[in-house]
N, C-alpha and C positions, 0 to 999 in steps of 0.2 A: 641473530639475523632477522628473525621473524618480527620483533618489535621495531627494528629499523624499517623493514618493508611496510609495516602497518603505518608508521609515521609518514613514509613516502607516499603511500596510497592516499592517506588523508590529505596531504598537501596537494596532490594532483586533483583530488575531488574538489577541494576548496578553490583552487586556481581555475578550475573548469567553469565555475559559476561566473558568467559574464565576461570572460576574457576572450580576446581575439583568437588566441591559440587554444581555445577550449577543446577542440577535437584532439589535439595532441595530448593534452592532460587527461582527457577521458580515456584515450587509448592506453596511456601509461597506467592509469588506475585499473583499467580492465585487465591489462597484462599482469600487474601486481596482484590483483585479486585472484586471477586464475592460478598464478604460481603459488600463492599462499594456500589456496584450496588443494591443489594437486601435489605440491611438493611437501607441504607441512601437514597435510591431511586435516585441515580445519573444516568445520562445518560452516555452511552459509550463515546460519543463525548466530553462531559464536563470532564469526568475523563481522557480521552486520552489527552486533552489539558493540564490538570494539570500535568500529568505524562510525557508530551512531547512524546507521542506515538499516533499512529493513532487510531481512534475509532474501526477500524477492528481488530487491534492488541489487544486492550482492550477486545473487544467482544470475541475473540478467547481464551484469557487467562481465562475469566470468564466461557466460555463454557467448557474448560478443567476441571475446578473445579466442574462444574455442572455434568460432566460425572462420576466423581469418588467420590464425596462427601458422597454419601450414603454407600459406601463400605470402606471408609477411617477409619483406626483405629490406625495407627502409621506410622511414616516416613518409616519404613522398609516395609510397605505394599504398598507403592506408586509405581505405574508402572513408567517406563521411561517416562519422560515428553514428549519427542518428539513422542513417540508412540501414545499418546493421541492427542497432538497438530496437528499432521499430519494425523489424522484419518478422515474418511468420515463424522463422526458425528460433527467434529469441522469445517472442511474446505468445506464440501459439498460432495455429492456423486461423482461428476465428478473429484474431486481433487486427491483422495487417491493414492499416489505413482505413478502417471502417468505423464510422460513427455508429451510435446506437440505432439510428434510423436507416443504416445501410449505405449512407452517402460516403463519399471519400472524405477522409480526415487529413487536414494539412499537418505537416510535421511539427510546426510550432504548437498547434492545438494538441497534437498527440503527446508531445513532450510535457505540456502543461497538465494534461489529463494523467500522464504516467506519474508525475510528481505527486498528484493527489492520490493516485492508486497506491503509492507506497505507504500512505497513512490509512488506517482503518476508517471507513465511512462512519462518522460520529453517530449517524442515525442507526447504525447496525451494531451498537454496543449496548451494554446494560444501562449505562447512563443515558444514552440516546433514547432508549425505549421508555425509560421513566420520564424523561423530559417531554417526549411526544405524548405520552398519556396525560401528563400534567397539563400540557398546552391544549390538548383536545378537550379535557374537562373544563379548563379555564374558558375556552371559547364557547363551549356549550352553556356554561353558567352565565356568561356575558351576553348571550343572545337568546333570550327566552322565546323570541319569535320562531326560532328554529325548532323548538320543542314539538310544535304541531306536525312537523314532518318526520318525527321519529317513528319508526315502524315497531311492530310488536317484537321483532327480533332485536332491534336496537335497545328497546327497554329491558328485555331479558338480559342482554349483554351488560348493560349499565348496572342492573341490579346485582349481577354476579361479580362485578369488579371489587367491591370491598372484601368479599370472602376470598377471592383469589389473591388480593394484596396481603391479607392476613396470613394466608397459607405460605406465601413466599417469605414474609417476615419471620414466621415461625421456623421455617426451614433454615433460614440464614442464622437465626438465633441458635438453633440446634447444632448447626455446623460450627459456629463460633465457639460454643461452649465445649465442643468436642475437640477443639484445637485445629480444625480444618481451615480456619480463616485467620 
């Protein structure tokens, strides 16, 4: 039964993208996710991998159903999915409708931001850090006029970069040879 439910959840999630009855599909997916987690004792991460969604996404959908399951009696009694999904109960107290600058965030913008939040910020990954360092050094080498504005601390940091890079590469090589990688 679990694999049938997974297929059903995936179909609802796919149907919810851009369809007029998206709310009904989102609620059906939320209910299925909640049931899968609670009845089959699945982890959010495991179910997320199977659905090709993040564990946070799966958690939030399950939390949405948790919030309304005791008052649900028919499809017509369901609140707008986004109203629950973007609530403080689902996203946490600091989230509800606030942009980074503290202004109110509209639901379309919040939904767009949340889809982005399901993916890791590429700047906060090892690949992103390397790309940022490479881009920064590239800019610095392309703009020699900026060199005059480098402080003593900037020069000290710049001088230390090759040694730090070698140390990281050495550690990677050590772990790879030990079978950790």
